[in-house]
C-alpha positions as CSV (number, residue, x, y, z in Angstrom):
1,X,26.9,-20.0,5.4
2,X,26.1,-21.7,8.7
3,X,22.8,-20.6,10.1
4,X,22.4,-19.5,13.8
5,X,19.8,-18.0,16.0
6,X,16.7,-16.8,14.0
7,X,18.5,-17.5,10.7
8,X,21.6,-15.4,11.5
9,X,25.1,-16.7,10.8
10,X,26.4,-18.7,13.7
11,X,28.7,-16.5,15.8
12,X,27.4,-13.4,13.9
13,X,30.6,-13.2,11.8
14,X,30.0,-13.5,8.1
15,X,33.7,-14.0,7.2
16,X,34.4,-16.5,10.0
17,X,35.0,-19.4,7.7
18,X,37.9,-17.7,6.0
19,X,39.3,-16.4,9.3
20,X,39.2,-20.0,10.7
21,X,41.1,-21.2,7.7
22,X,43.9,-18.7,8.5
23,X,44.2,-19.7,12.2
24,X,47.0,-22.1,13.0
25,X,46.0,-25.3,14.9
26,X,45.9,-24.9,18.7
27,X,49.1,-25.9,20.4
28,X,49.8,-26.9,23.9
29,X,51.8,-24.1,25.6
30,X,54.7,-26.5,26.5
31,X,55.3,-30.2,27.0
32,X,53.8,-30.0,30.4
33,X,51.2,-32.8,30.3
34,X,53.6,-35.5,31.3
35,X,55.2,-33.3,33.9
36,X,51.8,-32.5,35.5
37,X,51.7,-28.8,35.1
38,X,49.7,-27.1,32.4
39,X,50.5,-23.4,32.2
40,X,47.3,-21.3,32.1
41,X,47.4,-19.0,29.1
42,X,47.6,-15.4,30.3
43,X,47.8,-13.5,27.1
44,X,44.3,-12.2,26.1
45,X,45.7,-11.3,22.7
46,X,46.7,-14.9,21.9
47,X,43.3,-16.1,23.0
48,X,41.5,-13.6,20.9
49,X,43.6,-14.6,17.9
50,X,41.9,-18.0,17.8
51,X,38.4,-18.8,16.6
52,X,36.4,-21.9,17.3
53,X,33.6,-23.7,15.7
54,X,32.7,-25.1,19.1
55,X,33.6,-24.6,22.8
56,X,32.2,-27.3,25.2
57,X,31.9,-26.6,28.9
58,X,31.7,-29.1,31.8
59,X,32.6,-32.5,33.0
60,X,35.9,-34.2,32.1
61,X,37.9,-37.1,33.5
62,X,39.2,-40.6,32.9
63,X,36.9,-43.5,31.8
64,X,37.8,-47.1,32.4
65,X,36.0,-49.5,30.1
66,X,35.8,-53.1,30.9
67,X,37.7,-55.3,28.5
68,X,35.6,-58.3,29.4
69,X,32.5,-57.7,27.2
70,X,29.5,-59.4,28.7
71,X,31.1,-60.2,32.0
72,X,29.3,-59.3,35.2
73,X,30.9,-56.3,36.9
74,X,32.4,-58.4,39.7
75,X,34.1,-60.7,37.1
76,X,35.9,-57.9,35.2
77,X,39.6,-58.5,35.0
78,X,40.9,-55.5,33.0
79,X,40.0,-52.1,31.7
80,X,40.9,-49.8,28.8
81,X,41.6,-46.2,29.7
82,X,40.1,-43.3,27.8
83,X,39.0,-39.7,28.4
84,X,35.4,-39.1,29.2
85,X,32.6,-36.9,30.5
86,X,29.8,-35.8,28.1
87,X,31.3,-32.3,27.1
88,X,34.7,-34.0,26.6
89,X,33.2,-36.7,24.5
90,X,31.3,-34.2,22.4
91,X,34.5,-32.2,21.9
92,X,36.3,-35.3,20.7
93,X,33.4,-36.2,18.4
94,X,33.3,-32.8,16.8
95,X,37.1,-32.5,16.5
96,X,37.4,-35.9,14.7
97,X,34.8,-34.7,12.2
98,X,36.9,-31.7,11.5
99,X,35.7,-28.9,13.6
100,X,37.9,-26.5,15.5
101,X,37.2,-27.2,19.2
102,X,38.2,-26.0,22.6
103,X,37.2,-27.5,26.0
104,X,36.5,-25.2,29.0
105,X,36.8,-27.2,32.2
106,X,39.1,-28.0,35.1
107,X,41.3,-30.9,36.1
108,X,43.1,-31.7,39.3
109,X,46.8,-31.3,39.9
110,X,47.2,-35.0,39.6
111,X,48.3,-37.7,37.3
112,X,44.8,-38.4,36.0
113,X,44.7,-34.7,35.0
114,X,48.0,-35.2,33.1
115,X,46.4,-38.2,31.3
116,X,43.3,-36.2,30.3
117,X,45.3,-33.2,29.0
118,X,47.7,-35.4,27.0
119,X,44.8,-37.3,25.3
120,X,42.9,-34.1,24.6
121,X,45.9,-32.6,22.9
122,X,46.3,-35.8,20.8
123,X,42.7,-35.4,19.7
124,X,43.4,-31.9,18.4
125,X,41.4,-30.1,21.1
126,X,42.5,-26.7,22.4
127,X,43.3,-27.1,26.1
128,X,44.3,-23.5,26.8
129,X,41.1,-22.8,28.8
130,X,41.5,-25.8,31.0
131,X,42.6,-24.8,34.5
132,X,44.1,-27.0,37.2
133,X,42.5,-26.8,40.7
134,X,44.8,-27.6,43.6
135,X,43.2,-29.7,46.3
136,X,40.8,-31.4,43.9
137,X,40.8,-34.7,41.9
138,X,40.2,-35.3,38.2
139,X,37.0,-37.3,37.9
140,X,36.9,-41.1,37.1
141,X,34.1,-43.3,35.7
142,X,34.2,-47.1,35.5
143,X,32.0,-48.8,32.8
144,X,30.9,-52.4,32.5
145,X,29.9,-53.6,29.1
146,X,27.1,-56.2,29.1
147,X,25.3,-55.8,25.7
148,X,22.7,-55.3,24.5
149,X,21.2,-53.2,27.3
150,X,23.3,-53.3,30.5
151,X,26.2,-50.9,30.9
152,X,26.7,-50.4,34.6
153,X,28.4,-47.1,35.3
154,X,30.2,-46.1,38.5
155,X,31.3,-42.6,39.1
156,X,34.2,-41.5,41.4
157,X,33.6,-37.8,41.7
158,X,34.4,-36.8,45.2
159,X,35.4,-33.2,45.0
160,X,36.2,-33.3,41.2
161,X,38.0,-30.3,39.8
162,X,35.4,-29.6,37.0
163,X,32.7,-28.6,39.5
164,X,34.8,-25.8,40.7
165,X,35.1,-23.9,37.4
166,X,34.3,-20.3,38.4
167,X,33.6,-16.9,37.1
168,X,37.3,-16.0,36.8
169,X,37.8,-19.1,34.6
170,X,34.9,-18.1,32.4
171,X,36.1,-14.5,32.1
172,X,39.4,-15.8,30.7
173,X,37.7,-17.9,28.0
174,X,37.2,-16.6,24.4
175,X,33.5,-17.4,24.3
176,X,32.7,-14.6,21.9
177,X,35.1,-16.2,19.4
178,X,33.1,-19.3,19.2
179,X,30.3,-20.2,16.8
180,X,28.6,-22.6,19.2
181,X,28.8,-23.0,23.0
182,X,27.8,-26.4,24.2
183,X,26.8,-26.7,27.9
184,X,26.0,-29.7,30.1
185,X,23.1,-30.1,32.4
186,X,25.2,-31.9,34.9
187,X,27.5,-28.9,35.2
188,X,24.6,-27.2,37.2
189,X,24.4,-29.9,39.8
190,X,27.0,-28.7,42.4
191,X,30.0,-26.6,43.1
192,X,30.7,-23.2,41.5
193,X,30.3,-24.6,38.0
194,X,26.6,-24.0,38.0
195,X,26.9,-20.2,38.3
196,X,29.9,-20.3,35.9
197,X,27.7,-22.1,33.4
198,X,25.0,-19.4,33.6
199,X,27.6,-16.7,33.2
200,X,29.0,-18.4,30.1
201,X,25.6,-18.9,28.6
202,X,24.6,-15.3,29.0
203,X,27.9,-14.1,27.5
204,X,27.3,-16.3,24.5
205,X,23.8,-15.1,24.1
206,X,24.8,-11.5,24.3
207,X,27.5,-12.1,21.7
208,X,25.2,-13.9,19.3
209,X,26.9,-17.2,19.8
210,X,24.5,-20.1,19.5
211,X,24.0,-21.9,22.8
212,X,23.3,-25.7,23.0
213,X,22.4,-27.6,26.1
214,X,22.9,-31.3,26.4
215,X,20.7,-32.4,29.3
216,X,23.3,-35.1,30.2
217,X,21.2,-36.3,33.1
218,X,23.1,-38.3,35.8
219,X,20.5,-38.8,38.5
220,X,23.1,-39.7,41.1
221,X,24.6,-36.2,40.7
222,X,21.3,-34.5,41.9
223,X,19.5,-34.6,45.2
224,X,16.1,-34.9,43.5
225,X,14.2,-33.9,40.4
226,X,13.1,-30.7,42.1
227,X,16.7,-29.3,42.2
228,X,17.3,-30.5,38.6
229,X,14.2,-28.6,37.3
230,X,15.0,-25.5,39.3
231,X,18.6,-25.3,37.9
232,X,17.5,-25.9,34.4
233,X,14.8,-23.3,34.5
234,X,17.4,-20.7,35.3
235,X,19.5,-21.7,32.3
236,X,16.8,-22.4,29.6
237,X,16.0,-18.7,28.9
238,X,19.4,-18.3,27.3
239,X,19.5,-21.6,25.5
240,X,18.8,-21.9,21.7
241,X,19.0,-25.7,21.3
242,X,18.3,-28.5,23.9
243,X,19.5,-32.0,23.2
244,X,18.1,-34.9,25.3
245,X,16.7,-38.4,25.4
246,X,13.1,-39.1,26.0
247,X,13.9,-40.0,29.6
248,X,16.0,-36.8,30.1
249,X,13.3,-34.5,28.7
250,X,10.6,-36.4,30.7
251,X,12.6,-35.7,33.9
252,X,12.3,-32.0,33.0
253,X,8.6,-31.8,32.0
254,X,6.9,-35.1,33.0
255,X,4.5,-35.8,35.8
256,X,6.6,-38.5,37.5
257,X,10.3,-37.6,37.1
258,X,11.1,-39.9,40.0
259,X,10.7,-42.9,37.7
260,X,13.6,-41.6,35.6
261,X,15.7,-40.9,38.7
262,X,15.0,-44.6,39.7
263,X,16.4,-45.8,36.4
264,X,13.1,-46.9,35.0
265,X,12.4,-46.8,31.3
266,X,9.5,-44.8,30.1
267,X,6.2,-46.7,29.6
268,X,4.2,-46.1,26.4
269,X,1.8,-44.0,28.5
270,X,4.7,-41.8,29.7
271,X,6.0,-41.4,26.2
272,X,2.5,-40.3,25.1
273,X,2.4,-37.9,28.0
274,X,5.8,-36.5,27.0
275,X,4.6,-35.8,23.5
276,X,1.7,-33.9,24.9
277,X,3.8,-31.8,27.3
278,X,6.5,-30.8,24.9
279,X,4.5,-28.2,22.9
280,X,3.6,-26.2,26.0
281,X,7.2,-26.3,27.1
282,X,8.4,-25.0,23.8
283,X,5.7,-22.3,23.6
284,X,6.6,-20.8,27.0
285,X,8.4,-17.6,26.2
286,X,11.2,-17.7,23.6
287,X,11.4,-21.5,23.7
288,X,14.4,-23.4,22.4
289,X,14.6,-25.9,19.6
290,X,14.4,-29.4,21.0
291,X,16.4,-32.3,19.6
292,X,14.7,-35.3,21.1
293,X,16.7,-38.6,20.9
294,X,14.3,-41.5,20.5
295,X,16.8,-44.4,20.6
296,X,16.4,-46.9,17.7
297,X,13.6,-44.8,16.2
298,X,16.1,-42.0,15.5
299,X,15.5,-38.4,16.6
300,X,13.0,-35.6,16.3
301,X,13.3,-31.9,15.9
302,X,10.6,-29.8,17.6
303,X,10.1,-26.1,17.9
304,X,7.3,-23.7,18.9
305,X,4.6,-23.5,16.4
306,X,6.1,-26.1,14.1
307,X,5.3,-29.7,13.4
308,X,7.6,-32.5,14.6
309,X,10.4,-33.4,12.2
310,X,11.2,-37.1,12.5
311,X,14.6,-38.4,11.3
312,X,15.0,-42.2,11.3
313,X,18.0,-43.9,12.8
314,X,20.3,-46.6,11.4
315,X,19.7,-50.3,12.3
316,X,22.8,-51.7,14.0
317,X,23.7,-54.4,16.5
318,X,24.5,-52.8,19.9
319,X,27.9,-53.6,21.5
320,X,28.1,-50.5,23.8
321,X,25.6,-47.7,24.1
322,X,27.7,-45.5,26.3
323,X,28.8,-42.4,24.4
324,X,26.3,-42.8,21.5
325,X,24.4,-39.6,22.6
326,X,27.7,-37.6,22.7
327,X,28.6,-38.9,19.2
328,X,25.1,-37.8,18.1
329,X,25.6,-34.3,19.5
330,X,29.0,-34.0,17.8
331,X,27.6,-35.0,14.5
332,X,24.6,-32.7,14.9
333,X,26.8,-29.7,15.7
334,X,29.1,-30.6,12.8
335,X,26.2,-30.5,10.4
336,X,25.0,-27.1,11.7
337,X,28.4,-25.7,11.4
338,X,28.4,-26.7,7.7
339,X,25.2,-24.8,7.2
340,X,23.2,-28.0,6.8
341,X,19.4,-28.0,7.5
342,X,18.1,-29.8,10.6
343,X,17.2,-33.0,8.8
344,X,20.7,-33.5,7.4
345,X,22.4,-32.5,10.6
346,X,20.3,-34.9,12.7
347,X,20.9,-37.6,10.2
348,X,24.6,-37.0,10.6
349,X,24.1,-37.2,14.4
350,X,22.2,-40.5,14.0
351,X,24.9,-42.0,11.9
352,X,27.7,-41.0,14.4
353,X,25.7,-42.5,17.3
354,X,24.9,-45.7,15.3
355,X,28.6,-46.2,14.6
356,X,29.6,-45.7,18.3
357,X,27.2,-48.3,19.6
358,X,28.9,-50.9,17.5
359,X,32.3,-50.1,19.0
360,X,34.1,-50.5,22.3
361,X,34.8,-47.4,24.3
362,X,33.4,-43.9,24.3
363,X,35.6,-41.0,23.2
364,X,38.0,-43.5,21.6
365,X,35.0,-44.8,19.5
366,X,34.1,-41.5,17.9
367,X,34.1,-41.7,14.1
368,X,35.8,-39.5,11.6
369,X,34.0,-37.9,8.7
370,X,35.1,-40.5,6.1
371,X,33.9,-43.3,8.3
372,X,30.5,-41.7,8.6
373,X,30.3,-41.3,4.9
374,X,31.3,-44.9,4.3
375,X,28.6,-46.0,6.7
376,X,25.7,-43.7,5.8
377,X,26.6,-42.4,2.3
378,X,27.1,-38.8,1.4
379,X,25.5,-36.4,3.9
380,X,24.8,-33.2,1.9
381,X,22.6,-30.5,3.5
382,X,21.3,-27.0,2.7
383,X,20.9,-24.0,4.9
384,X,17.6,-23.9,6.7
385,X,16.2,-21.0,8.7
386,X,13.3,-23.1,10.2
387,X,13.2,-24.7,13.6
388,X,15.3,-22.1,15.3
389,X,19.1,-22.0,15.8
């Protein structure tokens, strides 16, 4: 049985697996995506009839990926269009692996919103909790691809719909029917979505739903590290699992977070400092389990009072690193929903991330279970009550 907070079944429902098997796939209410009008589901009974392995909350939009691999940004001549935003990418990653997933977000009443909804439905993601916000736009990101280590990213997020997710939208969502709620740090940065995220997290905690936070740091979405830390400190008490890169976690606990906001890579001294600061961070109160992504070195699992569990990565040639972290999160969550221990779940995440960096695109590059098995071999795991949720 999948293991959740303090060794309890995820979602607190022992027969959830059988109930999930009985639930029909989520369907779009009508053929509205092309017409540009998604009808918001009004029947609470229909919502409650569904159950999800995962609900993700936060940013969504369209991604344009440069077709000219290696070209300077000014020389790009064409783009491939995909859906994007970290919670959206994680939803796609988990859905392709076989989980039952819903996305809780908002899009504008525009053609880009139509595009996003249509592609989400094609990925098997339940869109009934996605609302349309008149007077807003659906977000857009443009990505250059200059391997091995330059992937310039430009956001067009002036008044994006997803930052205006509000308490009413959260109240209509079936959070208690999920096994895991995945939140995004960027959702706290502006608009009403920050407070909505806090409400959603508290509801999940009260219902025994495991809460995961992907730090998803986008420095240009925050005025300064001060605001980032203040927002995260409000959310962390109701979070079971934090997922972040070394840079993202350093921005939260390090002495000079301004370096991360300036786009600098951590020095060896800063990484050593980070390793020293993590135990006090985890020991403060009911600290979360931390999944620390260490790039080519794989990832580590850290929890209060426990030693670091290091899980090596997979050596690959990098074509495009954008989306690898989201693939990792999808694979990690998939493993936990199977009842796998942390080592097997993180290995699954590492394999998913490694596959994505060899491919073009982000959401479009997310692998399916059989692809991961072919790449990494069988990925068995066993239930494990250590290291938290």
